[in-house]
N, C-alpha and C positions, 0 to 999 in steps of 0.2 A: 502494499502499500504506500507507504514513503515512497518509494520510487516512481509511483505514478502521479500523486502527490507533487513533485516536484516537475515532474515533466507537465506538470498543468500550467505551472509556472511559465514553461518556457510556451504554451498555448497551445498546447496540443488537446485538442478537442477529445480525442476517442483514444482510450490506450494503446500505444504502440507495439509492436513486438521487439519483445527486447531479451535476449538470448546471457543465459546467467553462466558469467566464468569462472569465475573463483567464490568459494563458499568457506569462510575461516574467522576472521573477527571478522570482517566485513562481507556485503554480500553484492559482488561484481555482476552488472549488466550490463551489458552491449545495446547501444543505440545506435546502430551500425548509418540509418539514414540522416541522424544528424553530425555523424561523426563525435559521438560523443561513449564513456561509459560512468556508467553512476554508481558509486560509493555507497552502498547504504548501511550505516555506523550498526552496529548493537543498540539497543533499547538504554541501555546506562551510558551511552558516549556522551559528557557532554559539550555543546555547541562550541563555547571558548576554547577547549580543547583541540579541538576539529579546525578549529577557523586560524589558530595559532600554528596546527602542524602546515593547512595551506600556506601561510605567510611562508614559513621555513624553507618548504620547498621552491615556491618561487625565486627565495632569496639566493638558494645554491645555485637554480638555475640558471640565474643571472651571474654567477660568480664562474660556470664553466662547467658545472657538473652534469654530466649527462643521466637525467631525472626524468620520466612519465611526468608530466606538468597538466598542470588545473584549464581547466578549457576557461576563455572569457567568451563569456554568453551578455549580449548586449541587456541590460537591463534587470541582470541575476547576482545577485551577492554571495558570492561562500566563505559559507555553507550555506545550504538550505536547507533551515528547520520548517518543519511539519509538525502536524500534529499526530504523527506516526514515525517520526525519525529523524536523524540529522543525515541528508544526504550532499556530498561533492560532486564538480564532474568535474571528468579529466579527459583528455584529448585522448583520442581511441588511434592507435595503432594496427596496422597490419603486421602481423608477424611472421618469423622464418621459420615455419615445422622443420626444418632439418638442420638448424643453427644449435649447436653445443657448446655453451660458455665453458673454456678451459682452466681449470685451476689457478695456473696463470693470471689470466686476464682479471676472474675474479679477487684476485688478492691487490694487484694493480688497484680495481677498481673498490677496494676497501681501503688501500692507504691514500689515494685521491677522494675518497669522500670526506675522512677523514682528516686531511688535512686540510681540506674547503668548509664542511660543517661546526669547526673551532671557530670560526668566523662568526658563527651564527648563535652563539651557544647560550645568551640572553634566550632567547626566543624557547627553548625547552627548558624542560622541569628535572627534575633530581633523580635517578636508577630508583624503581620500588619493585625489584623483582620477584615480591613473592604476592602480591595485589591481585595480579588476574590467576594466581593459581591456586589462590586462596578461594576467592569468585569459583571458581569451577568446582573445586571438589565440595564448596558449599549447594553449587546446583546440582553437584554427583547425587548429593545425599538428597534432596528433595526430589530428584526424580526416583529416588527408588534403587539405583546401582548397589549390587552389593555391597554389604560393609564390609565383607572377609577383601573385596579388592581396594575399597575407599580408606579404610584403617591405614593400611601400609602405608599408603601415600601421604595419608594425613602427618604421620610417624613423622618421615622423612623429613616434610615441610618443618615440622619444630627444631628437626633436627638443625637442619638449613638456616634457621631463623637466627638460629645461637652462632654458628659459624663465619654465615655470612658479613656481620658488623667487624670482624678482623679481617678482612682479607686485604692487601695490599696491593698496588697494581706498578706493577716492574714501566710499562708503558703510560701509567699517568689517569687523568679524567681528564675528559672530552665529551663528546658529542658523538653518541652509537647509535648505529642503525636498529640495534634492536633483535632484529631477525633475518642478518645476513647467511642469505644460503641461496644456491642455484635458482631455487624456484621462484627469489625478487629481483632477479636481471632478467629481461625482457630484450631478446633479440630479433629486430628488425632485417629485413631485405640490407645486403650490402655490410652483414656481421655488424649493425649498429648497438652497442649492449647500451642500455637503459635500465637503472636502480629504480626499484620501485617498493613502494608499500610501506609507508613512513608513519606507522600508527605506534609504535614503542619506540620512535627517536628520545632519548635522553643525555642527561650527563651520569656520566658512570666511569669505571675502569674501563679502558678502551680494550680489554682483553676480551669483554664479555661478547666482542661482535667477532671473532676468531672460533668460538667454542663451536658456532654448528659445524665445522670444517671437520674439526678436530672428532668430533660425532660421527660423522659421517667418513672420516679416517678408521674410529676404532669399531663401530656398529655396521658397516655398511659396505664393506670392501672395496672402498676407495685403494689403492696401490700406495707403497710411499714415493713412489717416484711422484704419484699427482700432488699429493700433501706437501713432499717438500717442493713442486713447483709454487703452491699455493705458500708456503710460507715463506720462499724465497724472496715474492713479487712484493708481500706487504712486508718482510724486511723486521720478522721475529716468527720462531716458532713457540708456539703457547705450552710445550710437552715440557718446556721447561720452567715454567714459572714452578712457586713453591704452593701456588692455590689448585692445580689445574684441576684435583681429584673435585673440589668443590664446585669450582665451576661445572664440569661434566656432570655432575647429579642434580646440579640445578637446570641446567636445559633440560637433559632426558626425563626429569619428574615435567617440568614443562610441557613437553612433548605428548606424556600420556596423558595430562590432564589437557590440551588440547585434545586429542582425541576422546575422551572423555565428554568434552560438550555439545560433539558433534553425533 
């Protein structure tokens, strides 16, 4: 409903055909006739937070970061706040289905993002690594998911809540993407790479953006060579961090609770 409410602001008199592109923390719909992607936030999303995210993306794009960009629609101010949800409008891009992002490209893209994003740190809030996880576990309990499954995850959360405050960062504190994995890089024809999905941007230990790739290496069969290419391109191997175990446990808990909410 939120998507159609937003489209009414664009003058759409009847609901157009929309294609669901992704469903995760947000629902993304393609409105190809207008060259738009409608990004519908979850009901708990705050409009002011969404507005700052849009502003952040506009600013780093102006600094030279290759990103998907908010759409400039005459007469429509972003975000679009409706009675059924918060919606943002983005440029629709045709992707190359045969394109594959290499580990070296991902590492270089992340290095570039960290260098540019720090200049806009005033726009982002502090890292809150437990907020989404806690909300997902609460939702799982409300939905009646088996206690034997949810309780061990809750126990791990309590353990991490006591460990994470003691983390020290060798890379320093900066602006993090928050969910830096291959699925959040869009590849256009001509092998043009765009970074997407900025809902979890925040200020915190920069190591956090390297964790998804290390989890892929440990859990999903990435080769030693590919992991080395990623680390070399970024300029740091997360395995040397004294807190690598805590980082990995936190990422994996987040992944499992994301699946629970689906």
